[in-house]
N, CA, C and O atoms as CSV, one atom per row, in Angstrom:
chain,resi,resn,atom,element,x,y,z
A,1,MET,N,N,8.696,-3.517,-21.983
A,1,MET,CA,C,7.393,-3.818,-21.286
A,1,MET,C,C,6.379,-3.280,-22.049
A,1,MET,O,O,6.422,-2.095,-22.380
A,2,THR,N,N,5.382,-4.079,-22.400
A,2,THR,CA,C,4.242,-3.580,-23.238
A,2,THR,C,C,3.364,-2.823,-22.344
A,2,THR,O,O,3.337,-3.050,-21.135
A,3,ASP,N,N,2.596,-1.868,-22.951
A,3,ASP,CA,C,1.671,-1.087,-22.137
A,3,ASP,C,C,0.634,-2.019,-21.402
A,3,ASP,O,O,0.287,-1.801,-20.241
A,4,LEU,N,N,0.180,-3.027,-22.124
A,4,LEU,CA,C,-0.858,-3.816,-21.422
A,4,LEU,C,C,-0.225,-4.581,-20.264
A,4,LEU,O,O,-0.920,-4.776,-19.266
A,5,PHE,N,N,0.991,-5.018,-20.301
A,5,PHE,CA,C,1.738,-5.708,-19.272
A,5,PHE,C,C,1.860,-4.688,-18.142
A,5,PHE,O,O,1.571,-5.014,-16.991
A,6,ALA,N,N,2.298,-3.416,-18.458
A,6,ALA,CA,C,2.454,-2.472,-17.379
A,6,ALA,C,C,1.245,-2.174,-16.679
A,6,ALA,O,O,1.224,-2.060,-15.454
A,7,GLN,N,N,0.117,-2.027,-17.491
A,7,GLN,CA,C,-1.219,-1.679,-16.915
A,7,GLN,C,C,-1.666,-2.841,-15.932
A,7,GLN,O,O,-2.266,-2.623,-14.879
A,8,ASN,N,N,-1.334,-4.005,-16.356
A,8,ASN,CA,C,-1.776,-5.201,-15.543
A,8,ASN,C,C,-0.924,-5.263,-14.259
A,8,ASN,O,O,-1.404,-5.609,-13.179
A,9,ARG,N,N,0.159,-4.967,-14.404
A,9,ARG,CA,C,1.063,-4.967,-13.234
A,9,ARG,C,C,0.711,-3.857,-12.215
A,9,ARG,O,O,0.823,-4.067,-11.007
A,10,ILE,N,N,0.278,-2.658,-12.720
A,10,ILE,CA,C,-0.135,-1.556,-11.791
A,10,ILE,C,C,-1.490,-2.018,-11.195
A,10,ILE,O,O,-1.758,-1.880,-10.002
A,11,ALA,N,N,-2.287,-2.548,-12.059
A,11,ALA,CA,C,-3.653,-2.922,-11.477
A,11,ALA,C,C,-3.556,-4.033,-10.278
A,11,ALA,O,O,-4.242,-4.050,-9.256
A,12,TRP,N,N,-2.640,-4.858,-10.622
A,12,TRP,CA,C,-2.319,-5.927,-9.674
A,12,TRP,C,C,-1.719,-5.361,-8.317
A,12,TRP,O,O,-2.130,-5.725,-7.215
A,13,ALA,N,N,-0.797,-4.515,-8.491
A,13,ALA,CA,C,-0.141,-3.823,-7.313
A,13,ALA,C,C,-1.138,-2.930,-6.462
A,13,ALA,O,O,-0.971,-2.658,-5.273
A,14,SER,N,N,-2.183,-2.523,-7.239
A,14,SER,CA,C,-3.277,-1.768,-6.540
A,14,SER,C,C,-4.269,-2.426,-5.600
A,14,SER,O,O,-4.930,-1.880,-4.716
A,15,ARG,N,N,-4.244,-3.812,-5.989
A,15,ARG,CA,C,-5.099,-4.749,-5.178
A,15,ARG,C,C,-4.256,-5.004,-3.743
A,15,ARG,O,O,-3.213,-5.658,-3.752
A,16,ARG,N,N,-4.730,-4.508,-2.687
A,16,ARG,CA,C,-4.011,-4.512,-1.384
A,16,ARG,C,C,-4.494,-5.668,-0.493
A,16,ARG,O,O,-3.743,-6.097,0.382
A,17,GLY,N,N,-5.630,-6.154,-0.667
A,17,GLY,CA,C,-6.180,-7.183,0.177
A,17,GLY,C,C,-6.849,-6.748,1.542
A,17,GLY,O,O,-7.262,-7.520,2.408
A,18,MET,N,N,-6.881,-5.275,1.574
A,18,MET,CA,C,-7.628,-4.620,2.564
A,18,MET,C,C,-8.880,-3.967,1.850
A,18,MET,O,O,-8.717,-3.174,0.923
A,19,LEU,N,N,-10.037,-4.297,2.273
A,19,LEU,CA,C,-11.201,-3.830,1.658
A,19,LEU,C,C,-11.171,-2.346,1.508
A,19,LEU,O,O,-11.456,-1.866,0.411
A,20,GLU,N,N,-10.856,-1.588,2.498
A,20,GLU,CA,C,-11.032,-0.094,2.381
A,20,GLU,C,C,-10.110,0.372,1.309
A,20,GLU,O,O,-10.461,1.254,0.525
A,21,LEU,N,N,-8.876,-0.227,1.249
A,21,LEU,CA,C,-8.020,0.192,0.132
A,21,LEU,C,C,-8.388,-0.180,-1.186
A,21,LEU,O,O,-8.219,0.581,-2.139
A,22,ASP,N,N,-8.941,-1.441,-1.301
A,22,ASP,CA,C,-9.268,-1.953,-2.540
A,22,ASP,C,C,-10.440,-1.052,-3.119
A,22,ASP,O,O,-10.425,-0.792,-4.322
A,23,LEU,N,N,-11.418,-0.585,-2.337
A,23,LEU,CA,C,-12.458,0.263,-2.735
A,23,LEU,C,C,-12.203,1.628,-3.167
A,23,LEU,O,O,-13.021,2.299,-3.796
A,24,VAL,N,N,-10.966,2.051,-2.789
A,24,VAL,CA,C,-10.376,3.465,-3.235
A,24,VAL,C,C,-9.430,3.190,-4.396
A,24,VAL,O,O,-9.575,3.861,-5.418
A,25,LEU,N,N,-8.473,2.266,-4.334
A,25,LEU,CA,C,-7.448,2.181,-5.327
A,25,LEU,C,C,-7.987,1.400,-6.698
A,25,LEU,O,O,-7.662,1.735,-7.837
A,26,GLY,N,N,-8.839,0.339,-6.378
A,26,GLY,CA,C,-9.259,-0.367,-7.485
A,26,GLY,C,C,-10.040,0.446,-8.648
A,26,GLY,O,O,-9.686,0.434,-9.827
A,27,PRO,N,N,-11.053,1.088,-8.188
A,27,PRO,CA,C,-11.702,2.153,-9.132
A,27,PRO,C,C,-10.803,3.238,-9.704
A,27,PRO,O,O,-10.991,3.673,-10.841
A,28,PHE,N,N,-9.808,3.684,-8.901
A,28,PHE,CA,C,-8.961,4.812,-9.436
A,28,PHE,C,C,-8.058,4.201,-10.525
A,28,PHE,O,O,-7.887,4.849,-11.558
A,29,VAL,N,N,-7.474,3.013,-10.372
A,29,VAL,CA,C,-6.689,2.453,-11.471
A,29,VAL,C,C,-7.490,2.023,-12.653
A,29,VAL,O,O,-6.990,2.025,-13.778
A,30,GLU,N,N,-8.807,1.627,-12.413
A,30,GLU,CA,C,-9.665,1.211,-13.542
A,30,GLU,C,C,-10.031,2.429,-14.309
A,30,GLU,O,O,-9.871,2.440,-15.530
A,31,PHE,N,N,-10.526,3.489,-13.656
A,31,PHE,CA,C,-11.195,4.565,-14.384
A,31,PHE,C,C,-10.332,5.908,-14.415
A,31,PHE,O,O,-10.705,6.822,-15.150
A,32,GLU,N,N,-9.299,6.033,-13.710
A,32,GLU,CA,C,-8.565,7.236,-13.656
A,32,GLU,C,C,-7.252,7.107,-14.130
A,32,GLU,O,O,-6.792,8.038,-14.792
A,33,TYR,N,N,-6.562,6.104,-13.904
A,33,TYR,CA,C,-5.119,5.947,-14.138
A,33,TYR,C,C,-4.723,6.392,-15.536
A,33,TYR,O,O,-3.846,7.246,-15.669
A,34,GLU,N,N,-5.314,5.868,-16.549
A,34,GLU,CA,C,-4.975,6.028,-17.938
A,34,GLU,C,C,-5.046,7.494,-18.195
A,34,GLU,O,O,-4.237,7.966,-18.994
A,35,GLY,N,N,-5.889,8.248,-17.631
A,35,GLY,CA,C,-6.039,9.682,-17.953
A,35,GLY,C,C,-5.055,10.599,-17.347
A,35,GLY,O,O,-5.000,11.797,-17.626
A,36,LEU,N,N,-4.203,9.938,-16.425
A,36,LEU,CA,C,-3.151,10.806,-15.678
A,36,LEU,C,C,-2.015,11.122,-16.640
A,36,LEU,O,O,-1.818,10.360,-17.586
A,37,ASP,N,N,-1.238,12.224,-16.455
A,37,ASP,CA,C,-0.174,12.605,-17.154
A,37,ASP,C,C,0.918,11.609,-16.593
A,37,ASP,O,O,0.671,10.909,-15.611
A,38,GLN,N,N,2.059,11.571,-17.207
A,38,GLN,CA,C,3.177,10.692,-16.869
A,38,GLN,C,C,3.738,10.945,-15.518
A,38,GLN,O,O,4.089,10.022,-14.783
A,39,ALA,N,N,3.812,12.094,-15.220
A,39,ALA,CA,C,4.371,12.534,-13.773
A,39,ALA,C,C,3.406,11.971,-12.681
A,39,ALA,O,O,3.839,11.549,-11.609
A,40,ASP,N,N,2.216,11.982,-12.968
A,40,ASP,CA,C,1.252,11.467,-11.986
A,40,ASP,C,C,1.252,10.012,-11.895
A,40,ASP,O,O,1.114,9.460,-10.804
A,41,LYS,N,N,1.412,9.303,-13.077
A,41,LYS,CA,C,1.496,7.944,-13.134
A,41,LYS,C,C,2.781,7.366,-12.355
A,41,LYS,O,O,2.795,6.316,-11.712
A,42,VAL,N,N,3.818,8.221,-12.528
A,42,VAL,CA,C,4.964,7.804,-11.643
A,42,VAL,C,C,4.751,8.008,-10.242
A,42,VAL,O,O,5.215,7.170,-9.468
A,43,ARG,N,N,4.088,9.043,-9.776
A,43,ARG,CA,C,3.677,9.326,-8.296
A,43,ARG,C,C,2.856,8.226,-7.930
A,43,ARG,O,O,3.062,7.724,-6.825
A,44,TYR,N,N,1.914,7.734,-8.697
A,44,TYR,CA,C,0.910,6.762,-8.307
A,44,TYR,C,C,1.703,5.336,-8.004
A,44,TYR,O,O,1.463,4.638,-7.019
A,45,VAL,N,N,2.634,5.041,-8.963
A,45,VAL,CA,C,3.338,3.822,-8.720
A,45,VAL,C,C,4.258,3.940,-7.518
A,45,VAL,O,O,4.367,2.986,-6.748
A,46,SER,N,N,4.860,4.962,-7.342
A,46,SER,CA,C,5.731,5.275,-6.113
A,46,SER,C,C,4.830,5.148,-4.811
A,46,SER,O,O,5.283,4.615,-3.798
A,47,LEU,N,N,3.568,5.644,-4.872
A,47,LEU,CA,C,2.742,5.593,-3.626
A,47,LEU,C,C,2.450,4.068,-3.426
A,47,LEU,O,O,2.335,3.665,-2.268
A,48,LEU,N,N,2.333,3.279,-4.365
A,48,LEU,CA,C,1.938,1.865,-4.286
A,48,LEU,C,C,3.131,1.161,-3.464
A,48,LEU,O,O,2.911,0.059,-2.962
A,49,GLU,N,N,4.250,1.706,-3.331
A,49,GLU,CA,C,5.404,1.127,-2.696
A,49,GLU,C,C,5.242,1.216,-1.318
A,49,GLU,O,O,5.947,0.478,-0.630
A,50,GLU,N,N,4.388,2.036,-0.727
A,50,GLU,CA,C,4.165,2.367,0.749
A,50,GLU,C,C,3.446,1.139,1.395
A,50,GLU,O,O,2.798,0.305,0.761
A,51,GLN,N,N,3.636,1.144,2.659
A,51,GLN,CA,C,2.939,0.110,3.524
A,51,GLN,C,C,1.449,0.285,3.460
A,51,GLN,O,O,0.949,1.393,3.264
A,52,ASP,N,N,0.744,-0.799,3.626
A,52,ASP,CA,C,-0.660,-0.764,3.668
A,52,ASP,C,C,-1.277,0.088,4.730
A,52,ASP,O,O,-2.226,0.852,4.556
A,53,GLN,N,N,-0.607,-0.136,5.903
A,53,GLN,CA,C,-1.129,0.671,7.018
A,53,GLN,C,C,-0.997,2.175,6.933
A,53,GLN,O,O,-1.772,2.958,7.483
A,54,ASP,N,N,0.049,2.513,6.198
A,54,ASP,CA,C,0.343,3.957,5.980
A,54,ASP,C,C,-0.837,4.478,4.946
A,54,ASP,O,O,-1.469,5.516,5.141
A,55,LEU,N,N,-1.025,3.659,3.896
A,55,LEU,CA,C,-1.958,4.002,2.896
A,55,LEU,C,C,-3.459,4.051,3.514
A,55,LEU,O,O,-4.278,4.884,3.128
A,56,PHE,N,N,-3.738,3.091,4.499
A,56,PHE,CA,C,-4.997,3.068,5.207
A,56,PHE,C,C,-5.197,4.366,5.892
A,56,PHE,O,O,-6.262,4.959,5.722
A,57,ARG,N,N,-4.278,4.861,6.646
A,57,ARG,CA,C,-4.286,5.930,7.396
A,57,ARG,C,C,-4.344,7.219,6.555
A,57,ARG,O,O,-5.051,8.149,6.944
A,58,TRP,N,N,-3.665,7.308,5.473
A,58,TRP,CA,C,-3.764,8.470,4.623
A,58,TRP,C,C,-5.236,8.445,3.830
A,58,TRP,O,O,-5.779,9.527,3.608
A,59,PHE,N,N,-5.694,7.560,3.527
A,59,PHE,CA,C,-6.922,7.462,2.767
A,59,PHE,C,C,-8.144,7.551,3.818
A,59,PHE,O,O,-9.256,7.885,3.411
A,60,LEU,N,N,-7.936,7.269,5.073
A,60,LEU,CA,C,-9.055,7.609,6.020
A,60,LEU,C,C,-8.833,8.997,6.497
A,60,LEU,O,O,-9.398,9.410,7.510
A,61,LYS,N,N,-8.032,9.720,5.799
A,61,LYS,CA,C,-7.842,11.153,6.143
A,61,LYS,C,C,-7.393,11.401,7.588
A,61,LYS,O,O,-7.591,12.518,8.066
A,62,ALA,N,N,-6.781,10.412,8.347
A,62,ALA,CA,C,-6.298,10.638,9.547
A,62,ALA,C,C,-4.959,11.270,9.557
A,62,ALA,O,O,-4.544,11.772,10.601
A,63,ASP,N,N,-4.254,11.284,8.475
A,63,ASP,CA,C,-2.914,11.876,8.214
A,63,ASP,C,C,-2.618,12.017,6.855
A,63,ASP,O,O,-3.320,11.445,6.022
A,64,LEU,N,N,-1.600,12.755,6.506
A,64,LEU,CA,C,-1.155,13.042,5.209
A,64,LEU,C,C,0.290,12.632,5.056
A,64,LEU,O,O,1.010,12.862,6.028
A,65,PRO,N,N,0.829,12.068,4.004
A,65,PRO,CA,C,2.274,11.538,3.937
A,65,PRO,C,C,3.114,12.853,4.013
A,65,PRO,O,O,2.682,13.952,3.667
A,66,GLU,N,N,4.363,12.614,4.505
A,66,GLU,CA,C,5.210,13.684,4.618
A,66,GLU,C,C,5.772,14.038,3.413
A,66,GLU,O,O,6.206,15.173,3.217
A,67,ASP,N,N,5.806,12.981,2.417
A,67,ASP,CA,C,6.420,13.337,1.124
A,67,ASP,C,C,5.242,14.131,0.254
A,67,ASP,O,O,4.147,13.631,-0.004
A,68,PRO,N,N,5.641,15.365,-0.120
A,68,PRO,CA,C,4.648,16.191,-0.810
A,68,PRO,C,C,4.146,15.498,-2.187
A,68,PRO,O,O,3.010,15.750,-2.589
A,69,GLU,N,N,4.887,14.737,-2.813
A,69,GLU,CA,C,4.426,14.116,-4.036
A,69,GLU,C,C,3.510,13.138,-3.657
A,69,GLU,O,O,2.537,12.999,-4.398
A,70,HIS,N,N,3.610,12.323,-2.524
A,70,HIS,CA,C,2.716,11.273,-2.170
A,70,HIS,C,C,1.424,12.023,-1.510
A,70,HIS,O,O,0.297,11.588,-1.745
A,71,ALA,N,N,1.607,13.072,-0.745
A,71,ALA,CA,C,0.375,13.816,-0.342
A,71,ALA,C,C,-0.391,14.303,-1.441
A,71,ALA,O,O,-1.615,14.192,-1.365
A,72,ALA,N,N,0.179,14.884,-2.568
A,72,ALA,CA,C,-0.559,15.334,-3.641
A,72,ALA,C,C,-1.259,14.183,-4.496
A,72,ALA,O,O,-2.272,14.437,-5.149
A,73,MET,N,N,-0.689,12.911,-4.474
A,73,MET,CA,C,-1.399,11.893,-5.068
A,73,MET,C,C,-2.498,11.369,-4.273
A,73,MET,O,O,-3.524,10.960,-4.817
A,74,VAL,N,N,-2.331,11.361,-2.987
A,74,VAL,CA,C,-3.471,10.983,-2.100
A,74,VAL,C,C,-4.628,11.800,-2.219
A,74,VAL,O,O,-5.770,11.343,-2.268
A,75,ARG,N,N,-4.311,13.117,-2.269
A,75,ARG,CA,C,-5.493,14.160,-2.432
A,75,ARG,C,C,-6.154,13.868,-3.728
A,75,ARG,O,O,-7.376,13.733,-3.784
A,76,LEU,N,N,-5.349,13.761,-4.828
A,76,LEU,CA,C,-5.920,13.517,-6.169
A,76,LEU,C,C,-6.926,12.309,-6.191
A,76,LEU,O,O,-8.051,12.387,-6.685
A,77,ILE,N,N,-6.358,11.094,-5.555
A,77,ILE,CA,C,-7.153,9.881,-5.433
A,77,ILE,C,C,-8.433,10.155,-4.686
A,77,ILE,O,O,-9.516,9.758,-5.116
A,78,LEU,N,N,-8.301,10.861,-3.522
A,78,LEU,CA,C,-9.427,11.014,-2.814
A,78,LEU,C,C,-10.474,12.014,-3.495
A,78,LEU,O,O,-11.688,11.838,-3.394
A,79,ASP,N,N,-9.935,13.016,-4.155
A,79,ASP,CA,C,-10.878,13.834,-4.907
A,79,ASP,C,C,-11.656,13.167,-5.987
A,79,ASP,O,O,-12.859,13.380,-6.138
A,80,ARG,N,N,-10.933,12.322,-6.772
A,80,ARG,CA,C,-11.536,11.537,-7.889
A,80,ARG,C,C,-12.466,10.573,-7.209
A,80,ARG,O,O,-13.578,10.336,-7.682
A,81,HIS,N,N,-12.029,10.019,-6.111
A,81,HIS,CA,C,-13.067,8.902,-5.586
A,81,HIS,C,C,-14.340,9.645,-5.073
A,81,HIS,O,O,-15.431,9.094,-5.224
A,82,ALA,N,N,-14.255,10.914,-4.451
A,82,ALA,CA,C,-15.491,11.533,-4.097
A,82,ALA,C,C,-16.306,11.995,-5.124
A,82,ALA,O,O,-17.517,12.110,-4.936
A,83,ALA,N,N,-15.696,12.323,-6.379
A,83,ALA,CA,C,-16.412,12.858,-7.547
A,83,ALA,C,C,-17.126,11.692,-8.137
A,83,ALA,O,O,-18.240,11.895,-8.621
A,84,ARG,N,N,-16.584,10.419,-8.155
A,84,ARG,CA,C,-17.300,9.251,-8.464
A,84,ARG,C,C,-18.553,8.805,-7.693
A,84,ARG,O,O,-19.481,8.162,-8.184
A,85,GLY,N,N,-18.465,9.211,-6.477
A,85,GLY,CA,C,-19.554,8.928,-5.575
A,85,GLY,C,C,-19.366,7.705,-4.907
A,85,GLY,O,O,-20.204,7.309,-4.096
């Protein structure tokens, strides 16, 4: 799989069809994903396998994932989102 193909696949998977999720995940994958280390890239892709309603709840800070890897990625995404304004 080429890097461009993988990037496009991840960008497409980040488009969830829920405005609230798209406003958080879209800019993250566009501006932040490439700068992540390989372990965080794997965590991000794993996070994308979760259900939209769970992601929605986590990104609205109503709850954190039980999985510590997912919880760390949610915090990272929210921190980067807040830093971008």
